[in-house]
KOLLOSE-830956 format. One record per residue (C-alpha): residue number from 0; x, y, z negated. Coordinates in nm, 2 decimals. Each point is the difference from the previous one (the first is absolute). Example, Ala and Ser with C-alpha at 12.3 -4.5 7.8 and 13.67 -1.06 7.14 Angstrom:
KOLLOSE-830956
<site k="0" X="1.23" Y="-0.45" Z="-0.78"/>
<site k="1" X="0.14" Y="0.34" Z="0.07"/>
This chain:
KOLLOSE-830956
<site k="0" X="10.78" Y="10.29" Z="-9.94"/>
<site k="1" X="0.16" Y="-0.35" Z="-0.11"/>
<site k="2" X="0.35" Y="0.00" Z="-0.12"/>
<site k="3" X="0.31" Y="-0.18" Z="0.15"/>
<site k="4" X="-0.06" Y="0.06" Z="0.37"/>
<site k="5" X="0.16" Y="-0.27" Z="0.21"/>
<site k="6" X="0.26" Y="0.09" Z="0.25"/>
<site k="7" X="-0.13" Y="0.01" Z="0.39"/>
<site k="8" X="0.17" Y="-0.38" Z="0.07"/>
<site k="9" X="-0.12" Y="-0.11" Z="-0.29"/>
<site k="10" X="-0.37" Y="0.10" Z="0.07"/>
<site k="11" X="0.01" Y="-0.12" Z="0.37"/>
<site k="12" X="0.13" Y="-0.33" Z="-0.14"/>
<site k="13" X="-0.26" Y="-0.02" Z="-0.28"/>
<site k="14" X="-0.31" Y="0.07" Z="0.27"/>
<site k="15" X="0.15" Y="-0.27" Z="0.27"/>
<site k="16" X="0.05" Y="-0.28" Z="-0.25"/>
<site k="17" X="-0.15" Y="0.07" Z="-0.34"/>
<site k="18" X="-0.30" Y="0.23" Z="0.03"/>
<site k="19" X="-0.26" Y="-0.23" Z="0.09"/>
<site k="20" X="0.08" Y="-0.27" Z="-0.24"/>
<site k="21" X="-0.06" Y="0.21" Z="-0.28"/>
<site k="22" X="-0.31" Y="0.24" Z="0.11"/>
<site k="23" X="-0.27" Y="-0.16" Z="0.18"/>
<site k="24" X="-0.38" Y="0.08" Z="0.11"/>
<site k="25" X="-0.05" Y="-0.35" Z="-0.21"/>
<site k="26" X="0.10" Y="0.08" Z="-0.37"/>
<site k="27" X="0.26" Y="-0.31" Z="-0.08"/>
<site k="28" X="0.07" Y="-0.08" Z="0.34"/>
<site k="29" X="0.24" Y="0.05" Z="0.25"/>
<site k="30" X="-0.10" Y="0.15" Z="0.36"/>
<site k="31" X="0.16" Y="-0.06" Z="0.35"/>
<site k="32" X="-0.11" Y="0.21" Z="0.26"/>
<site k="33" X="-0.27" Y="-0.23" Z="0.14"/>
<site k="34" X="-0.20" Y="0.02" Z="-0.31"/>
<site k="35" X="0.07" Y="0.36" Z="-0.08"/>
<site k="36" X="-0.14" Y="0.08" Z="0.36"/>
<site k="37" X="-0.33" Y="-0.22" Z="-0.07"/>
<site k="38" X="0.00" Y="0.15" Z="-0.37"/>
<site k="39" X="-0.01" Y="0.36" Z="0.15"/>
<site k="40" X="-0.10" Y="0.02" Z="0.36"/>
<site k="41" X="-0.36" Y="0.02" Z="-0.05"/>
<site k="42" X="0.03" Y="0.29" Z="-0.21"/>
<site k="43" X="0.15" Y="0.28" Z="0.23"/>
<site k="44" X="-0.33" Y="0.20" Z="0.11"/>
<site k="45" X="0.03" Y="0.25" Z="-0.25"/>
<site k="46" X="0.34" Y="0.12" Z="0.14"/>
<site k="47" X="-0.08" Y="-0.06" Z="0.37"/>
<site k="48" X="-0.30" Y="0.24" Z="-0.11"/>
<site k="49" X="0.22" Y="0.25" Z="-0.14"/>
<site k="50" X="0.23" Y="0.00" Z="0.29"/>
<site k="51" X="-0.27" Y="-0.03" Z="0.30"/>
<site k="52" X="0.05" Y="0.39" Z="0.11"/>
<site k="53" X="0.37" Y="-0.09" Z="0.04"/>
<site k="54" X="0.01" Y="-0.33" Z="0.16"/>
<site k="55" X="-0.02" Y="0.09" Z="0.32"/>
<site k="56" X="0.09" Y="-0.22" Z="0.34"/>
<site k="57" X="0.28" Y="0.24" Z="0.09"/>
<site k="58" X="0.12" Y="-0.04" Z="-0.35"/>
<site k="59" X="0.32" Y="-0.11" Z="-0.15"/>
<site k="60" X="0.00" Y="-0.15" Z="-0.33"/>
<site k="61" X="0.25" Y="-0.14" Z="-0.26"/>
<site k="62" X="-0.08" Y="-0.15" Z="-0.32"/>
<site k="63" X="0.27" Y="0.00" Z="-0.30"/>
<site k="64" X="-0.04" Y="-0.28" Z="-0.23"/>
<site k="65" X="-0.22" Y="-0.22" Z="0.27"/>
<site k="66" X="0.00" Y="-0.31" Z="-0.22"/>
<site k="67" X="-0.15" Y="-0.26" Z="0.19"/>
<site k="68" X="-0.18" Y="0.19" Z="0.26"/>
<site k="69" X="-0.33" Y="0.01" Z="-0.16"/>
<site k="70" X="-0.06" Y="0.39" Z="0.10"/>
<site k="71" X="0.19" Y="-0.06" Z="0.35"/>
<site k="72" X="-0.22" Y="-0.26" Z="0.09"/>
<site k="73" X="-0.28" Y="0.25" Z="0.00"/>
<site k="74" X="0.16" Y="0.29" Z="0.08"/>
<site k="75" X="0.23" Y="-0.12" Z="0.30"/>
<site k="76" X="-0.25" Y="-0.05" Z="0.28"/>
<site k="77" X="-0.12" Y="0.37" Z="-0.06"/>
<site k="78" X="0.30" Y="0.20" Z="0.06"/>
<site k="79" X="0.24" Y="-0.05" Z="0.32"/>
<site k="80" X="0.29" Y="-0.13" Z="-0.19"/>
<site k="81" X="0.04" Y="-0.10" Z="-0.39"/>
<site k="82" X="0.29" Y="-0.08" Z="-0.20"/>
<site k="83" X="0.09" Y="-0.11" Z="-0.38"/>
<site k="84" X="0.26" Y="-0.03" Z="-0.24"/>
<site k="85" X="0.05" Y="-0.21" Z="-0.30"/>
<site k="86" X="0.31" Y="-0.14" Z="-0.19"/>
<site k="87" X="-0.18" Y="-0.33" Z="-0.03"/>
<site k="88" X="0.15" Y="-0.13" Z="0.31"/>
<site k="89" X="-0.26" Y="-0.29" Z="0.02"/>
<site k="90" X="-0.28" Y="0.22" Z="-0.08"/>
<site k="91" X="0.13" Y="0.24" Z="0.31"/>
<site k="92" X="0.00" Y="-0.28" Z="0.20"/>
<site k="93" X="-0.34" Y="-0.13" Z="-0.09"/>
<site k="94" X="-0.12" Y="0.34" Z="0.10"/>
<site k="95" X="0.11" Y="0.01" Z="0.33"/>
<site k="96" X="-0.18" Y="-0.33" Z="0.09"/>
<site k="97" X="-0.30" Y="0.10" Z="-0.10"/>
<site k="98" X="-0.02" Y="0.35" Z="0.10"/>
<site k="99" X="0.22" Y="0.00" Z="0.32"/>
<site k="100" X="0.19" Y="0.31" Z="-0.16"/>
<site k="101" X="0.38" Y="0.02" Z="0.02"/>
<site k="102" X="0.12" Y="-0.05" Z="-0.38"/>
<site k="103" X="0.35" Y="0.05" Z="-0.19"/>
<site k="104" X="0.14" Y="-0.09" Z="-0.31"/>
<site k="105" X="0.25" Y="0.30" Z="-0.06"/>
<site k="106" X="-0.04" Y="0.35" Z="-0.12"/>
<site k="107" X="-0.18" Y="0.26" Z="0.28"/>
<site k="108" X="0.32" Y="0.18" Z="0.08"/>
<site k="109" X="0.17" Y="-0.34" Z="0.10"/>
<site k="110" X="-0.30" Y="-0.12" Z="0.23"/>
<site k="111" X="0.12" Y="0.20" Z="0.27"/>
<site k="112" X="-0.34" Y="0.13" Z="0.06"/>
<site k="113" X="0.02" Y="0.35" Z="0.16"/>
<site k="114" X="-0.07" Y="0.32" Z="-0.24"/>
<site k="115" X="-0.32" Y="0.18" Z="0.07"/>
<site k="116" X="-0.15" Y="-0.27" Z="0.15"/>
<site k="117" X="-0.30" Y="-0.10" Z="-0.20"/>
<site k="118" X="-0.35" Y="0.15" Z="-0.01"/>
<site k="119" X="-0.08" Y="-0.21" Z="-0.34"/>
<site k="120" X="0.19" Y="-0.12" Z="-0.25"/>
<site k="121" X="-0.16" Y="-0.19" Z="-0.30"/>
<site k="122" X="0.15" Y="-0.14" Z="-0.33"/>
<site k="123" X="-0.25" Y="-0.17" Z="-0.18"/>
<site k="124" X="0.09" Y="-0.12" Z="-0.39"/>
<site k="125" X="0.35" Y="0.06" Z="0.12"/>
<site k="126" X="0.13" Y="0.36" Z="-0.16"/>
<site k="127" X="-0.01" Y="-0.16" Z="-0.34"/>
<site k="128" X="0.25" Y="-0.22" Z="0.08"/>
<site k="129" X="0.24" Y="0.26" Z="0.18"/>
<site k="130" X="0.29" Y="0.13" Z="-0.23"/>
<site k="131" X="-0.01" Y="0.33" Z="0.14"/>
<site k="132" X="-0.34" Y="0.09" Z="0.10"/>
<site k="133" X="0.04" Y="0.35" Z="0.09"/>
<site k="134" X="0.32" Y="-0.08" Z="0.22"/>
<site k="135" X="-0.16" Y="-0.25" Z="0.16"/>
<site k="136" X="-0.31" Y="0.19" Z="0.10"/>
<site k="137" X="0.22" Y="0.28" Z="0.16"/>
<site k="138" X="0.16" Y="-0.29" Z="0.20"/>
<site k="139" X="-0.34" Y="-0.10" Z="0.09"/>
<site k="140" X="-0.05" Y="0.34" Z="0.13"/>
<site k="141" X="0.30" Y="-0.01" Z="0.28"/>
<site k="142" X="-0.19" Y="-0.31" Z="0.14"/>
<site k="143" X="-0.32" Y="0.19" Z="0.04"/>
<site k="144" X="-0.09" Y="0.17" Z="0.33"/>
<site k="145" X="-0.08" Y="0.37" Z="-0.09"/>
<site k="146" X="-0.35" Y="0.03" Z="-0.13"/>
<site k="147" X="0.00" Y="-0.38" Z="-0.07"/>
<site k="148" X="-0.19" Y="-0.20" Z="-0.30"/>
<site k="149" X="0.12" Y="-0.14" Z="-0.29"/>
<site k="150" X="-0.24" Y="-0.23" Z="-0.23"/>
<site k="151" X="0.18" Y="-0.09" Z="-0.34"/>
<site k="152" X="-0.20" Y="-0.24" Z="-0.27"/>
<site k="153" X="0.11" Y="-0.09" Z="-0.31"/>
<site k="154" X="-0.15" Y="-0.14" Z="-0.36"/>
<site k="155" X="-0.15" Y="0.29" Z="-0.18"/>
<site k="156" X="0.11" Y="0.09" Z="-0.34"/>
<site k="157" X="-0.34" Y="0.08" Z="-0.11"/>
<site k="158" X="-0.13" Y="-0.35" Z="0.08"/>
<site k="159" X="-0.33" Y="-0.08" Z="-0.17"/>
<site k="160" X="0.12" Y="-0.31" Z="-0.17"/>
<site k="161" X="0.26" Y="0.21" Z="-0.18"/>
<site k="162" X="-0.19" Y="0.31" Z="-0.03"/>
<site k="163" X="-0.37" Y="-0.10" Z="-0.04"/>
<site k="164" X="0.02" Y="-0.37" Z="-0.13"/>
<site k="165" X="0.33" Y="0.01" Z="-0.15"/>
<site k="166" X="0.04" Y="-0.37" Z="0.05"/>
<site k="167" X="0.33" Y="-0.13" Z="-0.18"/>
<site k="168" X="0.12" Y="-0.24" Z="0.21"/>
<site k="169" X="-0.05" Y="0.19" Z="0.32"/>
<site k="170" X="0.27" Y="0.23" Z="-0.10"/>
<site k="171" X="0.26" Y="-0.28" Z="0.03"/>
<site k="172" X="-0.16" Y="-0.07" Z="0.34"/>
<site k="173" X="0.01" Y="0.36" Z="0.11"/>
<site k="174" X="0.34" Y="0.10" Z="-0.13"/>
<site k="175" X="0.28" Y="-0.25" Z="0.12"/>
<site k="176" X="0.34" Y="0.01" Z="0.13"/>
<site k="177" X="-0.07" Y="0.04" Z="0.35"/>
<site k="178" X="-0.15" Y="0.33" Z="0.00"/>
<site k="179" X="0.25" Y="0.28" Z="-0.06"/>
<site k="180" X="-0.24" Y="0.27" Z="-0.01"/>
<site k="181" X="-0.37" Y="0.05" Z="-0.12"/>
<site k="182" X="-0.19" Y="0.30" Z="0.17"/>
<site k="183" X="-0.27" Y="0.24" Z="-0.09"/>
<site k="184" X="-0.18" Y="0.20" Z="0.27"/>
<site k="185" X="0.20" Y="0.30" Z="-0.12"/>
<site k="186" X="0.33" Y="-0.17" Z="0.05"/>
<site k="187" X="-0.08" Y="-0.19" Z="0.29"/>
<site k="188" X="-0.09" Y="0.31" Z="0.18"/>
<site k="189" X="0.28" Y="0.18" Z="-0.14"/>
<site k="190" X="0.29" Y="-0.24" Z="0.12"/>
<site k="191" X="-0.20" Y="-0.01" Z="0.36"/>
<site k="192" X="-0.01" Y="0.36" Z="0.03"/>
<site k="193" X="0.38" Y="0.02" Z="-0.11"/>
<site k="194" X="0.05" Y="-0.21" Z="0.31"/>
<site k="195" X="-0.18" Y="0.27" Z="0.21"/>
<site k="196" X="-0.35" Y="-0.12" Z="0.01"/>
<site k="197" X="-0.32" Y="0.14" Z="-0.03"/>
<site k="198" X="-0.32" Y="-0.20" Z="-0.03"/>
<site k="199" X="-0.26" Y="-0.16" Z="-0.28"/>
<site k="200" X="-0.01" Y="-0.26" Z="-0.26"/>
<site k="201" X="-0.27" Y="-0.27" Z="0.02"/>
<site k="202" X="-0.13" Y="-0.21" Z="-0.27"/>
<site k="203" X="0.00" Y="-0.37" Z="0.09"/>
<site k="204" X="-0.21" Y="-0.30" Z="-0.17"/>
<site k="205" X="0.06" Y="-0.32" Z="0.16"/>
<site k="206" X="-0.08" Y="-0.23" Z="-0.31"/>
<site k="207" X="-0.37" Y="-0.04" Z="-0.09"/>
<site k="208" X="-0.19" Y="0.07" Z="-0.31"/>
<site k="209" X="0.00" Y="-0.39" Z="-0.10"/>
<site k="210" X="0.37" Y="-0.02" Z="0.04"/>
<site k="211" X="0.01" Y="0.30" Z="-0.30"/>
<site k="212" X="-0.26" Y="-0.19" Z="-0.21"/>
<site k="213" X="0.24" Y="-0.32" Z="0.04"/>
<site k="214" X="0.30" Y="0.17" Z="-0.14"/>
<site k="215" X="-0.20" Y="0.16" Z="-0.26"/>
<site k="216" X="-0.16" Y="-0.34" Z="-0.12"/>
<site k="217" X="0.29" Y="-0.23" Z="0.09"/>
<site k="218" X="0.29" Y="0.24" Z="-0.07"/>
<site k="219" X="0.15" Y="-0.18" Z="0.30"/>
<site k="220" X="0.00" Y="0.00" Z="0.38"/>
<site k="221" X="-0.24" Y="-0.16" Z="0.21"/>
<site k="222" X="0.16" Y="-0.29" Z="0.22"/>
<site k="223" X="0.02" Y="0.14" Z="0.32"/>
<site k="224" X="0.00" Y="0.33" Z="0.15"/>
<site k="225" X="-0.28" Y="-0.09" Z="0.20"/>
<site k="226" X="-0.25" Y="-0.02" Z="-0.30"/>
<site k="227" X="0.04" Y="0.37" Z="-0.07"/>
<site k="228" X="0.04" Y="0.14" Z="0.33"/>
<site k="229" X="-0.26" Y="-0.17" Z="0.18"/>
<site k="230" X="-0.37" Y="0.07" Z="-0.03"/>
<site k="231" X="-0.12" Y="0.05" Z="-0.39"/>
<site k="232" X="-0.17" Y="-0.35" Z="-0.01"/>
<site k="233" X="-0.20" Y="-0.08" Z="-0.32"/>
<site k="234" X="0.05" Y="-0.37" Z="-0.11"/>
<site k="235" X="-0.38" Y="-0.09" Z="0.09"/>
<site k="236" X="-0.10" Y="-0.41" Z="0.00"/>
<site k="237" X="-0.02" Y="-0.16" Z="0.32"/>
<site k="238" X="-0.32" Y="-0.07" Z="-0.10"/>
<site k="239" X="-0.13" Y="0.35" Z="-0.05"/>
<site k="240" X="-0.33" Y="0.11" Z="0.20"/>
<site k="241" X="0.11" Y="0.13" Z="0.33"/>
<site k="242" X="-0.15" Y="0.32" Z="-0.03"/>
<site k="243" X="0.12" Y="0.10" Z="-0.35"/>
<site k="244" X="0.35" Y="-0.07" Z="0.12"/>
<site k="245" X="0.00" Y="0.20" Z="0.28"/>
<site k="246" X="-0.14" Y="0.30" Z="-0.18"/>
<site k="247" X="0.27" Y="-0.06" Z="-0.29"/>
<site k="248" X="0.26" Y="0.00" Z="0.31"/>
<site k="249" X="-0.13" Y="0.28" Z="0.12"/>
<site k="250" X="-0.01" Y="0.18" Z="-0.34"/>
<site k="251" X="0.37" Y="-0.10" Z="-0.08"/>
<site k="252" X="0.11" Y="0.14" Z="0.34"/>
<site k="253" X="-0.18" Y="0.34" Z="-0.07"/>
<site k="254" X="0.12" Y="0.01" Z="-0.35"/>
<site k="255" X="0.38" Y="-0.09" Z="0.09"/>
<site k="256" X="-0.01" Y="0.32" Z="0.27"/>
<site k="257" X="-0.16" Y="0.22" Z="-0.27"/>
<site k="258" X="0.26" Y="-0.11" Z="-0.26"/>
<site k="259" X="0.31" Y="0.05" Z="0.25"/>
<site k="260" X="-0.14" Y="0.34" Z="0.08"/>
<site k="261" X="-0.05" Y="0.11" Z="-0.38"/>
<site k="262" X="0.36" Y="-0.10" Z="-0.05"/>
<site k="263" X="0.12" Y="0.19" Z="0.33"/>
<site k="264" X="-0.19" Y="0.32" Z="-0.14"/>
<site k="265" X="0.20" Y="-0.02" Z="-0.30"/>
<site k="266" X="0.34" Y="-0.07" Z="0.15"/>
<site k="267" X="0.01" Y="-0.33" Z="-0.18"/>
<site k="268" X="0.08" Y="-0.25" Z="0.27"/>
<site k="269" X="0.24" Y="-0.27" Z="-0.01"/>
<site k="270" X="0.19" Y="0.14" Z="0.34"/>
<site k="271" X="0.06" Y="0.36" Z="0.11"/>
<site k="272" X="0.07" Y="0.08" Z="0.37"/>
<site k="273" X="0.18" Y="0.31" Z="0.15"/>
<site k="274" X="-0.10" Y="0.08" Z="0.38"/>
<site k="275" X="0.18" Y="0.27" Z="0.15"/>
<site k="276" X="0.16" Y="0.19" Z="0.28"/>
<site k="277" X="0.38" Y="0.02" Z="0.02"/>
<site k="278" X="0.01" Y="0.34" Z="0.17"/>
<site k="279" X="0.32" Y="0.12" Z="0.10"/>
<site k="280" X="0.24" Y="-0.29" Z="-0.08"/>
<site k="281" X="0.32" Y="0.09" Z="-0.16"/>
């Protein structure tokens, strides 16, 4: 964990006013909700796939930390009702516009949403920002229906760029003031089990192998998340023979899939996700 936790009111103001000016998908640039949505909306397929068994036509879904609505945009049409919470009021308003979900910029207990009313609650890249994660997860459990599903995704303490490549500049990129906690698979499971959840940790690698090579060789991030989260594309010349281009593109896609599978098998992915059941709510 990081020292000097901010107070709750400071945290709310930080995410409403400052966070997107300091942290962005484009290094060195601020990010408004429209740009944030455009940068990340095309890269939600993995999350949707993991939650497909639970996103049912009669389900009620809540995303805590919904940002500009990238996930809700895809998930809301799959469920009966969708809701979102984000302290970034502009982001929450944008999420409502692009998804049709009802959104809030206040803590869960102050939204007026009834307890035990959700079938699925998601926190993507959010728990690491919360000062009291175990307490917050126990609170989340009170808003789930008995047997409801929680999905929590956080950065993995065993990120491959730290544990396998040891890229110096990546340490400054990974450890920053907005992340108050860092979770290993063991600690993520422990904090969720302390809140009454039972489930499994999954290993999630979104960025492709070319992103890791870029970090290794350049000691710096790519210009945009799109370069690393999209298909692994080799820098082939436009004048290269078409058949060779097609063959190399297929190879890159296959190599990327195999690379991500190896990272997951060895628990060295950039993110970890817990999907679990609430059992008997407290």
